[in-house]
C-alpha positions as CSV (number, residue, x, y, z in Angstrom):
1,M,-47.7,56.0,-80.8
2,S,-48.0,52.8,-79.0
3,N,-46.8,50.6,-81.9
4,P,-43.6,52.7,-82.6
5,E,-42.9,52.7,-78.8
6,S,-43.4,49.0,-78.6
7,F,-41.2,48.4,-81.6
8,I,-38.4,50.6,-80.1
9,E,-38.7,48.7,-76.8
10,E,-38.3,45.4,-78.6
11,V,-35.3,46.6,-80.5
12,T,-33.7,48.0,-77.4
13,E,-34.3,44.6,-75.6
14,E,-32.7,42.8,-78.5
15,V,-29.7,45.1,-78.5
16,R,-29.3,44.6,-74.7
17,R,-29.5,40.8,-75.0
18,D,-27.0,40.9,-77.9
19,R,-24.6,43.0,-75.8
20,V,-25.0,40.6,-72.8
21,F,-24.3,37.6,-75.1
22,K,-21.2,39.2,-76.5
23,L,-20.0,40.1,-73.0
24,M,-20.6,36.5,-71.8
25,K,-18.6,35.2,-74.8
26,R,-15.8,37.6,-74.0
27,Y,-15.7,37.4,-70.2
28,G,-17.6,34.2,-69.4
29,W,-14.3,32.5,-68.5
30,V,-14.0,34.8,-65.5
31,G,-17.2,33.4,-64.0
32,V,-16.0,29.9,-64.7
33,L,-12.7,30.6,-62.9
34,V,-14.6,32.0,-59.9
35,V,-16.7,28.9,-59.7
36,L,-13.7,26.7,-60.1
37,G,-11.9,28.7,-57.4
38,I,-14.7,28.4,-55.0
39,V,-15.1,24.6,-55.6
40,G,-11.4,24.1,-55.5
41,G,-10.9,26.1,-52.3
42,T,-13.7,24.1,-50.6
43,A,-12.2,20.8,-51.7
44,W,-8.7,21.9,-50.6
45,R,-10.0,22.9,-47.1
46,E,-11.8,19.5,-46.8
47,Y,-8.6,17.7,-47.9
48,Q,-6.6,19.6,-45.3
49,S,-9.1,19.0,-42.6
50,A,-9.2,15.3,-43.4
51,T,-5.4,15.1,-43.5
52,L,-5.0,16.9,-40.2
53,A,-7.6,14.6,-38.6
54,A,-5.8,11.5,-39.9
55,E,-2.4,12.8,-38.7
56,S,-3.8,13.5,-35.3
57,Q,-5.4,10.1,-35.1
58,A,-2.2,8.4,-36.1
59,F,-0.2,10.5,-33.6
60,G,-2.6,9.5,-30.8
61,D,-2.6,5.9,-31.7
62,G,1.2,5.9,-31.9
63,I,1.4,7.3,-28.4
64,L,-1.0,4.8,-26.9
65,A,0.8,1.9,-28.6
66,A,4.2,3.1,-27.3
67,L,2.9,3.6,-23.7
68,E,1.4,0.0,-23.7
69,N,4.9,-1.5,-23.9
70,E,6.1,-2.8,-20.5
71,D,9.8,-1.9,-21.2
72,S,10.5,1.7,-20.3
73,A,13.4,1.9,-22.7
74,V,11.3,0.6,-25.5
75,R,8.5,3.1,-24.6
76,V,11.0,6.0,-24.8
77,S,12.5,4.7,-28.1
78,E,9.1,4.4,-29.7
79,L,7.9,7.8,-28.5
80,E,11.1,9.4,-29.8
81,N,10.6,7.8,-33.3
82,L,7.0,9.0,-33.6
83,P,6.7,11.6,-36.4
84,T,5.3,15.0,-35.4
85,S,3.7,17.6,-37.7
86,G,4.0,20.7,-35.6
87,S,5.6,22.3,-32.5
88,D,2.5,21.6,-30.4
89,A,2.7,17.9,-31.0
90,K,6.5,17.8,-30.5
91,A,6.1,19.6,-27.2
92,V,3.5,17.1,-25.9
93,L,5.7,14.2,-27.1
94,D,8.8,15.6,-25.4
95,M,6.9,16.1,-22.1
96,L,5.7,12.4,-22.3
97,I,9.3,11.2,-23.0
98,A,10.5,13.3,-20.1
99,A,8.0,11.7,-17.8
100,E,9.2,8.3,-18.8
101,Q,12.8,9.3,-18.2
102,G,12.0,10.7,-14.8
103,N,10.1,7.6,-13.8
104,E,13.2,5.6,-14.6
105,G,15.2,7.9,-12.3
106,D,17.0,9.9,-15.0
107,D,16.0,13.3,-13.7
108,A,18.9,15.1,-15.5
109,A,17.7,13.9,-18.9
110,A,14.1,14.6,-18.1
111,I,14.9,18.1,-17.0
112,E,17.1,18.8,-20.0
113,R,14.3,17.8,-22.3
114,L,11.6,19.8,-20.4
115,Q,13.8,22.9,-20.4
116,A,14.3,22.6,-24.1
117,V,10.5,22.7,-24.5
118,A,10.3,25.6,-22.1
119,N,12.9,27.6,-24.1
120,D,11.5,26.9,-27.5
121,A,9.9,30.1,-28.8
122,N,7.9,28.2,-31.4
123,V,6.0,26.3,-28.8
124,P,2.7,27.9,-27.4
125,T,3.2,29.7,-24.1
126,I,1.0,27.4,-22.1
127,Y,3.1,24.3,-23.1
128,R,6.3,26.2,-22.3
129,Q,5.0,27.1,-18.9
130,I,3.9,23.5,-18.2
131,A,7.3,22.2,-19.3
132,S,9.1,24.8,-17.1
133,Y,6.9,23.9,-14.1
134,K,7.6,20.1,-14.5
135,A,11.3,20.7,-14.9
136,L,11.4,22.8,-11.7
137,A,9.2,20.5,-9.7
138,R,11.4,17.5,-10.7
139,G,14.7,19.4,-10.2
140,A,15.3,19.1,-6.4
141,E,18.3,16.8,-7.0
142,V,19.5,18.5,-10.1
143,L,18.8,22.3,-9.8
144,S,19.9,24.6,-7.1
145,V,17.4,26.0,-4.6
146,E,18.0,29.5,-6.0
147,D,17.3,28.4,-9.6
148,R,14.1,26.6,-8.6
149,Q,12.9,29.5,-6.6
150,A,13.6,32.0,-9.4
151,G,11.8,29.7,-11.9
152,F,8.7,29.3,-9.7
153,E,8.6,33.0,-9.0
154,A,8.5,33.7,-12.7
155,L,5.5,31.3,-13.0
156,A,3.7,32.8,-10.0
157,V,3.2,36.2,-11.6
158,A,-0.4,37.4,-11.5
159,G,-2.5,36.4,-14.5
160,Q,-0.4,33.3,-15.3
161,P,-2.3,30.0,-15.6
162,L,0.1,28.1,-13.2
163,R,0.3,30.9,-10.6
164,L,-1.2,29.0,-7.7
165,L,0.6,25.8,-8.3
166,A,3.9,27.8,-8.5
167,E,3.0,29.4,-5.1
168,E,2.5,26.0,-3.6
169,Q,6.0,25.0,-4.8
170,L,7.5,28.2,-3.4
171,A,6.0,27.3,0.0
172,L,7.6,23.9,-0.2
173,I,10.9,25.4,-1.0
174,E,10.6,27.7,2.0
175,I,9.8,24.7,4.1
176,E,12.9,23.0,2.6
177,T,15.1,25.9,3.5
178,G,13.7,26.2,7.0
179,D,11.7,29.4,6.5
180,K,8.6,28.2,8.3
181,E,7.0,31.6,8.8
182,A,7.3,32.5,5.2
183,A,5.8,29.2,4.2
184,L,2.8,29.6,6.6
185,T,2.2,33.2,5.3
186,R,2.2,32.0,1.7
187,L,0.0,29.0,2.4
188,Q,-2.5,31.1,4.3
189,A,-2.8,33.5,1.3
190,L,-3.1,30.5,-1.0
191,I,-6.2,28.9,0.8
192,V,-8.2,32.2,0.6
193,D,-7.3,33.0,-3.0
194,S,-10.5,33.3,-5.1
195,E,-9.0,31.1,-7.8
196,V,-7.8,28.2,-5.6
197,T,-9.1,24.8,-6.4
198,A,-10.5,22.4,-3.8
199,G,-7.6,20.1,-4.1
200,L,-5.0,22.8,-3.8
201,R,-6.8,24.3,-0.8
202,R,-6.8,20.9,0.9
203,R,-3.1,20.3,0.3
204,A,-2.3,23.8,1.6
205,S,-4.4,23.4,4.7
206,Q,-2.7,20.0,5.5
207,L,0.7,21.7,5.2
208,I,-0.4,24.5,7.5
209,V,-1.5,22.0,10.1
210,A,1.7,19.9,9.7
211,L,3.7,23.1,10.3
212,G,1.8,23.7,13.5
213,G,-0.3,26.6,12.2
214,A,-4.0,27.2,12.3
215,V,-6.0,27.3,9.1
216,E,-7.6,30.7,8.7
217,Q,-10.8,30.8,6.7
218,S,-11.8,34.0,4.7
């Protein structure tokens, strides 16, 4: 029985190989496409990564080159002419330009540019909040007290990254408007906040002393 069984097994194996060969002839191109897809996808990702890195490098080099110019007007012009590849880069560029405009005393133009960033829904939230904070902090001569106060209160909401800095600005507005007690209360709460930085605690403590108050430690 062993010889017939061995013969049957050999025939069966031949049939199996023949079927596999036919299937490979018929559908082998699928495997080739899969391999090409994997290789092509990897190459495309590498190309995109290299392109993005090159663009970022060029963007950074362009900023540094522009800021090295001694003429403020030329710095602004060169920054404005830098190409940007996304909303993040444009937001950063606009904030740099606004800083240059503010340094030259053109607070109105700086604030307008910063507010445009803050109101752009395509810009990441953190950049929008930074732009809003910068506009409000620079806006003493351009924005009303009420507008600045309302803006900083929106940034001082619990959980927001600029909450404590906004609280500091609100205290300064209260000092500006003569509400000394409110400023002292806010500053005292600020120095004992668990998230306060050493620098902010120091500034708040100095303000408390300047206002004639006593620094209360937690």
